[in-house]
DRENGU-80214 format. One record per residue (C-alpha): residue number from 0; residue in three letters; chain; y, z, x. Coordinates in nm, 4 decimals. Layout:
PT   seq   type   mol      north         up       east
PT   NUM    ala     A          Y          Z          X
...
This chain:
PT   seq   type   mol      north         up       east
PT     0    met     A     0.1742     0.3471     1.3799
PT     1    lys     A    -0.0261     0.0935     1.1852
PT     2    ala     A    -0.1016     0.2240     0.8372
PT     3    phe     A    -0.4099     0.1120     0.6495
PT     4    glu     A    -0.4339     0.1064     0.2704
PT     5    gln     A    -0.7246     0.0946     0.0289
PT     6    gln     A    -0.7476     0.1275    -0.3501
PT     7    ile     A    -0.9951     0.3776    -0.4945
PT     8    thr     A    -1.0817     0.4252    -0.8609
PT     9    ala     A    -1.2275     0.7590    -0.9736
PT    10    ala     A    -1.5803     0.7042    -1.1064
PT    11    ala     A    -1.7887     0.9343    -1.3263
PT    12    glu     A    -1.9736     1.0794    -1.0239
PT    13    asp     A    -1.6376     1.1850    -0.8701
PT    14    ile     A    -1.5447     1.4077    -1.1643
PT    15    asp     A    -1.6069     1.7840    -1.1824
PT    16    glu     A    -1.6430     2.0234    -1.4752
PT    17    leu     A    -1.2628     2.0479    -1.5040
PT    18    gly     A    -1.2457     1.6763    -1.5815
PT    19    his     A    -1.0783     1.5568    -1.2622
PT    20    val     A    -1.1770     1.4399    -0.9136
PT    21    asn     A    -1.3875     1.7001    -0.7325
PT    22    asn     A    -1.2978     1.8351    -0.3858
PT    23    ala     A    -1.6159     1.6862    -0.2392
PT    24    ala     A    -1.5115     1.3395    -0.3619
PT    25    trp     A    -1.1757     1.3750    -0.1859
PT    26    val     A    -1.3517     1.4592     0.1410
PT    27    arg     A    -1.5820     1.1587     0.0976
PT    28    trp     A    -1.2849     0.9327     0.0240
PT    29    ile     A    -1.1029     1.0600     0.3339
PT    30    gln     A    -1.4042     0.9766     0.5476
PT    31    asp     A    -1.4624     0.6381     0.3804
PT    32    val     A    -1.1008     0.5256     0.4232
PT    33    ala     A    -1.0848     0.6472     0.7844
PT    34    thr     A    -1.4074     0.4621     0.8644
PT    35    ala     A    -1.2813     0.1442     0.6947
PT    36    his     A    -0.9614     0.1666     0.9029
PT    37    trp     A    -1.1682     0.2015     1.2234
PT    38    tyr     A    -1.3820    -0.1031     1.1445
PT    39    ala     A    -1.0792    -0.3081     1.0321
PT    40    leu     A    -0.8894    -0.2651     1.3618
PT    41    ala     A    -1.1393    -0.1678     1.6314
PT    42    asp     A    -1.2671    -0.4191     1.8824
PT    43    pro     A    -1.6320    -0.4888     1.7858
PT    44    ala     A    -1.7401    -0.3786     2.1356
PT    45    his     A    -1.5712    -0.0426     2.0719
PT    46    ser     A    -1.7310     0.0061     1.7314
PT    47    asp     A    -2.0669    -0.0727     1.8928
PT    48    ala     A    -2.0105     0.1781     2.1754
PT    49    tyr     A    -1.8366     0.4697     1.9997
PT    50    ile     A    -1.8512     0.6711     1.6813
PT    51    trp     A    -1.5978     0.9183     1.5428
PT    52    val     A    -1.6911     1.2560     1.3924
PT    53    val     A    -1.4706     1.4912     1.1923
PT    54    ile     A    -1.4098     1.8285     1.3499
PT    55    arg     A    -1.1409     1.9576     1.1121
PT    56    his     A    -1.0008     1.8824     0.7651
PT    57    glu     A    -0.6709     2.0157     0.6283
PT    58    ile     A    -0.6289     1.9048     0.2673
PT    59    asp     A    -0.3437     1.9735     0.0261
PT    60    tyr     A    -0.4357     1.9134    -0.3383
PT    61    leu     A    -0.1032     1.8442    -0.5104
PT    62    arg     A    -0.1958     1.6713    -0.8381
PT    63    phe     A    -0.5220     1.5902    -1.0133
PT    64    val     A    -0.6772     1.2474    -1.0663
PT    65    leu     A    -0.8633     1.1670    -1.3878
PT    66    pro     A    -1.1685     0.9458    -1.4523
PT    67    gly     A    -1.0854     0.5762    -1.4209
PT    68    glu     A    -0.7532     0.6456    -1.2478
PT    69    thr     A    -0.6807     0.4375    -0.9367
PT    70    val     A    -0.5085     0.5788    -0.6306
PT    71    thr     A    -0.3832     0.4097    -0.3170
PT    72    ala     A    -0.5179     0.5705    -0.0017
PT    73    arg     A    -0.2900     0.5288     0.3000
PT    74    thr     A    -0.3979     0.6420     0.6460
PT    75    trp     A    -0.2546     0.6323     0.9965
PT    76    val     A    -0.3321     0.8006     1.3255
PT    77    gly     A    -0.1305     1.0657     1.5084
PT    78    glu     A     0.0904     0.9948     1.8051
PT    79    ala     A    -0.1481     1.0462     2.0952
PT    80    pro     A    -0.5074     1.1517     2.1495
PT    81    lys     A    -0.5789     1.4885     2.3101
PT    82    gly     A    -0.8866     1.4403     2.5266
PT    83    ala     A    -1.1636     1.3378     2.2870
PT    84    arg     A    -0.9602     1.4367     1.9789
PT    85    phe     A    -0.7321     1.2346     1.7599
PT    86    asp     A    -0.5431     1.3347     1.4442
PT    87    arg     A    -0.5456     1.1150     1.1363
PT    88    his     A    -0.3112     1.1484     0.8392
PT    89    met     A    -0.3910     1.0460     0.4836
PT    90    glu     A    -0.2076     1.0262     0.1514
PT    91    phe     A    -0.3468     0.9341    -0.1883
PT    92    thr     A    -0.0776     0.8113    -0.4266
PT    93    gly     A    -0.1064     0.7460    -0.7986
PT    94    ala     A     0.0321     0.4473    -0.9893
PT    95    asp     A     0.3417     0.6586    -1.0631
PT    96    gly     A     0.4171     0.6823    -0.6894
PT    97    lys     A     0.3450     1.0551    -0.6724
PT    98    val     A     0.1226     1.1862    -0.3934
PT    99    arg     A    -0.1941     1.3400    -0.5372
PT   100    val     A    -0.3563     1.4583    -0.2149
PT   101    lys     A    -0.2498     1.4607     0.1483
PT   102    ala     A    -0.4616     1.5466     0.4459
PT   103    lys     A    -0.4646     1.5788     0.8199
PT   104    thr     A    -0.8036     1.5430     0.9818
PT   105    thr     A    -0.9032     1.5779     1.3437
PT   106    trp     A    -1.1691     1.3440     1.4761
PT   107    ala     A    -1.3551     1.3350     1.8070
PT   108    ile     A    -1.4848     1.0212     1.9730
PT   109    ile     A    -1.8514     1.0180     2.0763
PT   110    asp     A    -2.0086     0.7760     2.3210
PT   111    lys     A    -2.3159     0.6450     2.1362
PT   112    ala     A    -2.5163     0.5926     2.4571
PT   113    ser     A    -2.4799     0.9505     2.5830
PT   114    gly     A    -2.4261     1.1255     2.2491
PT   115    arg     A    -2.1384     1.3166     2.4086
PT   116    pro     A    -1.7631     1.3323     2.3469
PT   117    ile     A    -1.5439     1.1324     2.5862
PT   118    arg     A    -1.1712     1.1134     2.6523
PT   119    val     A    -1.0241     0.8545     2.4099
PT   120    pro     A    -0.9842     0.5339     2.6129
PT   121    pro     A    -0.6320     0.3794     2.5931
PT   122    asp     A    -0.7691     0.0386     2.4917
PT   123    val     A    -0.9568     0.1990     2.1991
PT   124    val     A    -0.6458     0.3607     2.0559
PT   125    ala     A    -0.4004     0.0737     2.1276
PT   126    pro     A    -0.4640    -0.1282     1.8068
PT   127    phe     A    -0.4003     0.1814     1.5938
PT   128    leu     A    -0.0690     0.2664     1.7601
PT   129    ala     A     0.0770    -0.0876     1.7625
């Protein structure tokens, strides 16, 4: 599987009343990194024709992240799509090498023209499994 990495620094708007990154920020980061991975590897014709939507998030919050702290987000896709669905894995690691958050999300592919889910085409998934 091809992993994709991106650095994220916790900004003031990401911080909750406990002084660390809020759950909603983690969900946003998961979506942002997944989307960046899609656009980095997808054939432009595929990104024009299809869109992915989240249908499930499983998130394990292991350690907190403080304001100004930078984490490395690493994402990769699961082994094989199931119909329209595809699993994506994510880890956010601090500068100390410790995983702060890990997640497994399930996404469904939507054909933009019809607005309906479709079976994941093999040529769409190939760049992510190479």
